[in-house]
C-alpha positions in Angstrom: -23.5 15.8 19.8 -23.4 13.9 16.5 -22.9 14.4 12.5 -24.6 16.7 9.9 -25.0 17.5 6.2 -25.8 20.7 5.7 -26.3 22.8 2.4 -24.7 25.9 1.6 -27.6 27.9 3.5 -26.2 26.1 6.7 -30.0 24.4 6.1 -29.3 20.9 7.7 -30.0 18.2 5.2 -30.1 15.3 7.5 -30.5 15.3 11.9 -27.3 15.3 13.9 -27.2 11.8 14.6 -24.4 10.6 12.8 -20.8 9.7 14.3 -19.1 10.1 11.3 -19.8 11.5 8.0 -17.7 10.8 4.7 -17.5 12.4 1.1 -16.6 9.5 -1.1 -17.8 11.7 -4.7 -20.2 11.3 -6.8 -22.3 13.8 -4.6 -22.5 10.9 -2.7 -21.9 10.2 1.8 -21.1 7.5 3.8 -22.6 7.9 7.3 -21.8 6.2 10.4 -23.7 5.7 13.1 -24.8 3.0 15.9 -22.1 0.9 14.7 -23.6 0.7 10.9 -22.8 2.4 7.8 -25.5 3.7 5.1 -25.4 5.6 1.9 -26.7 9.0 1.9 -27.1 11.3 -1.5 -26.4 15.1 -1.5 -30.2 15.5 -0.4 -29.4 13.7 3.1 -31.5 11.3 1.9 -30.6 7.7 2.7 -30.5 5.5 -0.2 -29.1 2.3 0.9 -30.0 -0.6 3.9 -27.3 -0.3 6.4 -23.8 -1.8 6.8 -21.3 -2.7 8.6 -19.3 -0.7 6.7 -19.7 0.7 3.1 -16.3 0.9 1.8 -15.0 3.8 -1.3 -13.7 4.6 -3.4 -16.3 4.2 -6.0 -15.2 2.5 -8.8 -17.1 1.8 -12.4 -20.4 3.0 -10.0 -20.2 0.6 -7.6 -18.8 0.3 -4.1 -18.0 -2.4 -1.7 -19.5 -3.0 1.1 -19.1 -5.5 4.3 -21.9 -7.1 7.0 -21.0 -9.6 9.6 -17.1 -9.9 8.0 -19.0 -10.8 4.5 -18.0 -8.6 1.1 -21.0 -7.7 -1.2 -21.2 -4.4 -3.8 -24.0 -1.5 -4.2 -24.1 0.4 -7.3 -24.2 4.3 -6.2 -27.7 4.3 -6.4 -27.3 1.9 -3.0 -29.1 -1.3 -4.2 -27.5 -4.1 -3.9 -25.7 -6.0 -6.6 -24.3 -8.2 -4.9 -25.2 -9.5 -1.4 -22.6 -9.7 1.4 -21.5 -13.2 1.5 -18.3 -13.6 -0.2 -14.8 -13.9 2.1 -13.2 -11.6 -0.4 -14.7 -9.6 -3.2 -12.5 -6.8 -5.1 -14.3 -4.8 -8.2 -12.4 -5.3 -11.6 -13.2 -3.1 -14.4 -16.9 -3.4 -14.8 -17.0 -7.1 -13.5 -15.9 -8.5 -9.6 -13.3 -10.5 -8.3 -14.8 -12.7 -5.3 -14.8 -15.8 -3.9 -16.6 -17.7 -0.8 -13.6 -19.3 -0.2 -9.6 -19.3 -1.7 -8.4 -17.4 -4.6 -10.6 -14.7 -6.1 -12.1 -15.4 -9.8 -13.5 -13.1 -12.0 -17.3 -12.9 -12.6 -20.1 -10.8 -13.6 -22.0 -8.8 -11.9 -24.6 -11.8 -11.9 -21.7 -14.2 -10.6 -21.6 -15.9 -14.4 -17.8 -17.3 -14.6 -15.7 -15.3 -16.7 -12.2 -16.8 -16.5 -10.8 -19.7 -14.7 -7.5 -18.0 -13.6 -6.7 -17.7 -9.5 -5.3 -14.6 -8.3 -5.5 -12.8 -4.9 -4.7 -8.8 -6.1 -6.4 -6.5 -7.9 -4.7 -3.3 -9.5 -6.5 -0.9 -11.2 -4.6 1.7 -14.3 -6.1 4.9 -15.4 -7.5 3.8 -18.4 -9.3 1.1 -16.3 -7.9 -2.0 -17.5 -6.6 -4.0 -14.3 -3.7 -6.2 -13.1 -4.8 -9.9 -11.7 -1.7 -11.0 -9.6 -1.6 -14.1 -8.3 1.2 -13.4 -5.1 2.1 -17.1 -4.5 3.5 -18.5 -7.9 3.5 -14.7 -9.2 1.2 -15.1 -12.2 0.0 -12.3 -13.5 -2.7 -11.2 -16.0 -3.6 -8.2 -17.4 -7.1 -7.5 -18.2 -9.8 -4.8 -20.3 -12.5 -3.3 -17.7 -14.7 -5.4 -19.6 -12.5 -8.5 -18.6 -11.3 -9.4 -22.0 -7.6 -10.7 -21.2 -5.2 -8.3 -22.7 -2.0 -10.1 -21.9 -0.9 -13.3 -19.7 2.9 -12.7 -21.2 4.6 -10.1 -18.5 5.1 -11.0 -14.5 4.2 -7.8 -12.2 6.1 -6.5 -9.4 4.3 -6.3 -5.6 4.0 -2.9 -5.4 1.2 -0.1 -6.7 0.8 1.4 -10.0 2.8 4.7 -10.0 2.8 7.6 -12.5 1.1 5.4 -15.1 3.8 2.9 -15.0 4.1 -0.8 -13.3 7.0 -3.0 -12.8 7.1 -6.0 -15.2 8.9 -8.9 -15.7 8.8 -10.6 -19.4 9.7 -14.3 -20.4 13.2 -13.3 -20.2 13.3 -13.1 -16.8 14.3 -9.7 -17.4 12.2 -6.3 -15.3 11.0 -3.2 -16.5 8.5 -0.5 -16.7 5.0 -1.0 -19.1 2.0 1.4 -19.0 -2.0 0.8 -19.0 -1.2 -1.5 -22.1 1.2 -4.0 -21.5 3.7 -1.8 -23.5 6.8 -1.8 -22.7 7.8 2.5 -21.4 11.3 1.4 -19.8 13.2 -1.4 -21.4 13.7 -5.3 -19.9 17.3 -5.1 -19.0 17.3 -5.3 -15.1 17.0 -8.7 -12.9 14.3 -6.7 -10.8 12.5 -3.2 -10.6 10.5 -1.9 -7.5 7.7 0.5 -8.0 7.9 4.3 -8.3 8.1 5.9 -4.9 5.8 9.4 -5.5 8.8 11.8 -5.8 9.3 9.8 -9.1 12.5 7.4 -8.5 12.6 3.7 -7.8 14.7 1.2 -7.4 16.2 -1.0 -10.0 18.2 -4.3 -9.2 21.3 -5.4 -11.7 23.7 -8.0 -11.6 27.8 -7.3 -11.1 30.6 -8.4 -9.6 29.3 -11.6 -8.2 26.3 -9.5 -6.0 23.4 -7.5 -7.0 23.8 -3.6 -6.4 20.9 -1.3 -6.7 20.2 2.3 -8.5 17.5 4.9 -8.9 16.0 5.8 -11.8 12.9 8.1 -13.0 10.3 7.6 -14.9 12.3 8.0 -17.9 14.0 5.5 -16.9 17.4 7.9 -16.9 19.9 6.4 -13.9 19.8 9.0 -11.0 23.4 9.4 -9.5 22.9 8.2 -5.5 25.5 6.8 -2.8 25.9 3.5 -2.5 22.3 1.6 -1.2 21.3 -2.4 -0.1 17.7 -0.6 1.0 16.3 3.1 0.8 12.9 4.9 1.6 11.8 8.2 0.1 9.7 10.1 3.2 6.8 13.0 2.0 9.0 15.9 3.2 11.4 15.0 1.3 14.4 12.8 3.6 15.4 9.6 2.2 16.7 6.7 4.3 19.1 4.6 3.5 20.8 1.2 4.6 24.1 0.0 3.0 26.5 -2.8 4.5 24.9 -3.1 7.8 24.5 0.6 8.5 22.2 3.5 8.4 22.0 6.8 7.0 19.3 9.7 6.4 20.0 11.7 3.7 18.3 14.9 1.9 16.5 15.0 -1.8 19.3 16.3 -3.2 21.3 13.0 -1.2 23.0 14.9 0.7 24.1 13.4 3.9 22.1 14.7 7.3 23.9 12.3 9.5 26.7 10.0 8.8 26.7 6.6 7.4 26.5 4.7 11.2 26.4 1.4 12.6 23.4 2.5 15.2 20.4 2.7 13.9 18.7 6.1 13.3 15.3 6.4 12.6 13.1 9.6 10.7 9.9 10.3 12.2 8.2 13.3 10.4 8.4 16.9 10.3 11.9 17.2 10.4 12.7 15.1 13.3 15.0 12.0 13.4 15.9 10.0 16.4 19.1 8.3 17.2 19.4 4.5 18.9 22.5 2.8 20.2 23.0 -0.7 19.5 24.2 -3.2 22.3 24.7 -6.9 22.3 23.8 -9.0 25.6 23.3 -12.6 26.6 19.8 -13.3 26.8 18.3 -17.2 28.1 15.3 -18.9 26.6 13.7 -20.8 29.4 12.5 -24.5 28.3 8.8 -25.0 28.0 7.4 -28.4 28.3 3.6 -27.4 26.6 5.8 -25.8 23.3 8.9 -28.3 23.5 11.3 -25.2 23.4 14.1 -26.0 25.3 16.3 -24.0 27.5 18.8 -21.6 25.4 21.4 -19.4 25.6 22.1 -17.1 22.8 23.1 -13.1 21.9 20.5 -10.5 21.3 20.8 -6.9 19.9 19.4 -4.3 21.8 18.3 -1.1 20.5 17.4 1.7 22.7 17.1 5.6 21.6 19.6 8.0 22.7 18.8 11.6 21.3 16.2 13.1 19.0 17.5 16.1 16.2 16.0 18.2 13.5 17.3 17.8 10.0 19.4 20.6 10.5 21.7 18.8 13.0 20.4 21.0 16.1 19.3 18.5 19.1 16.1 18.6 20.9 16.3 15.9 23.2 18.3 13.7 24.8 16.6 10.5 25.5 17.8 10.5 29.1 16.0 13.9 29.4 12.4 12.5 28.8 9.9 12.3 31.3 6.7 9.8 30.2 4.5 12.5 31.2 6.1 15.0 29.3 
């Protein structure tokens, strides 16, 4: 009726009392039971107090924990470094970013203030350098693992670090990509640059003919030939969803069309299957509401409903009109 940890000879190292057991690396497990989590070592010994949640990953030999909606910090030995009384807490190199209200600031594990810069996002490079970003102001700073300022001359994008590269803007307002030390790798030459997708391609923006145009580049900065698009998304099994001029299309990994460019929406749902939709406009009414102050209104609305399910090879799998909820 529960999970246990066993050795290679199937000898149980814990009782089978856990609802889930998660291995998080460094010979450590998180065991969850009775709505509480606890840290276990590779011998099955409980080495921490119980918390509402213990959150991987392990960063710089420390682990986040939550108790009663407040965050704290544990060592890999299960010792409480910071009691769970912070409203937000992030591991920031060998220090911690935390707050009991408002934006994050950088502190030591002993809660000595290291920087007055306020931010709300932390992103780590593989070498331990990390980005502090204020998403409201757009201001960013690059810190070393020890909390030393590496650069405050760059603006970093909203996305993640991929392939060791992060989109960044310089003081002239041009965007490119930098490495873990904040050094320019793909030159600052774009209007804007987005994070790389897992397939090694990224969207960059250029200004031309009075409008913003979008292109794909690879991790060397080389432009990839593709159909024009306003938005593009790559799916893990090699399918692109594309939007252009309020029309939609699916493409394969080599940008060959799977569907035609159409004003009707199309959605890829994975495992080689996509859905075609039909869009129509209808007249809707909004009733007056005394309590919210909303007035009576007549307006036009777009309605979208599924038409059919298809395989990426073009074959019809199911018509929506033949679908039964019991299927």
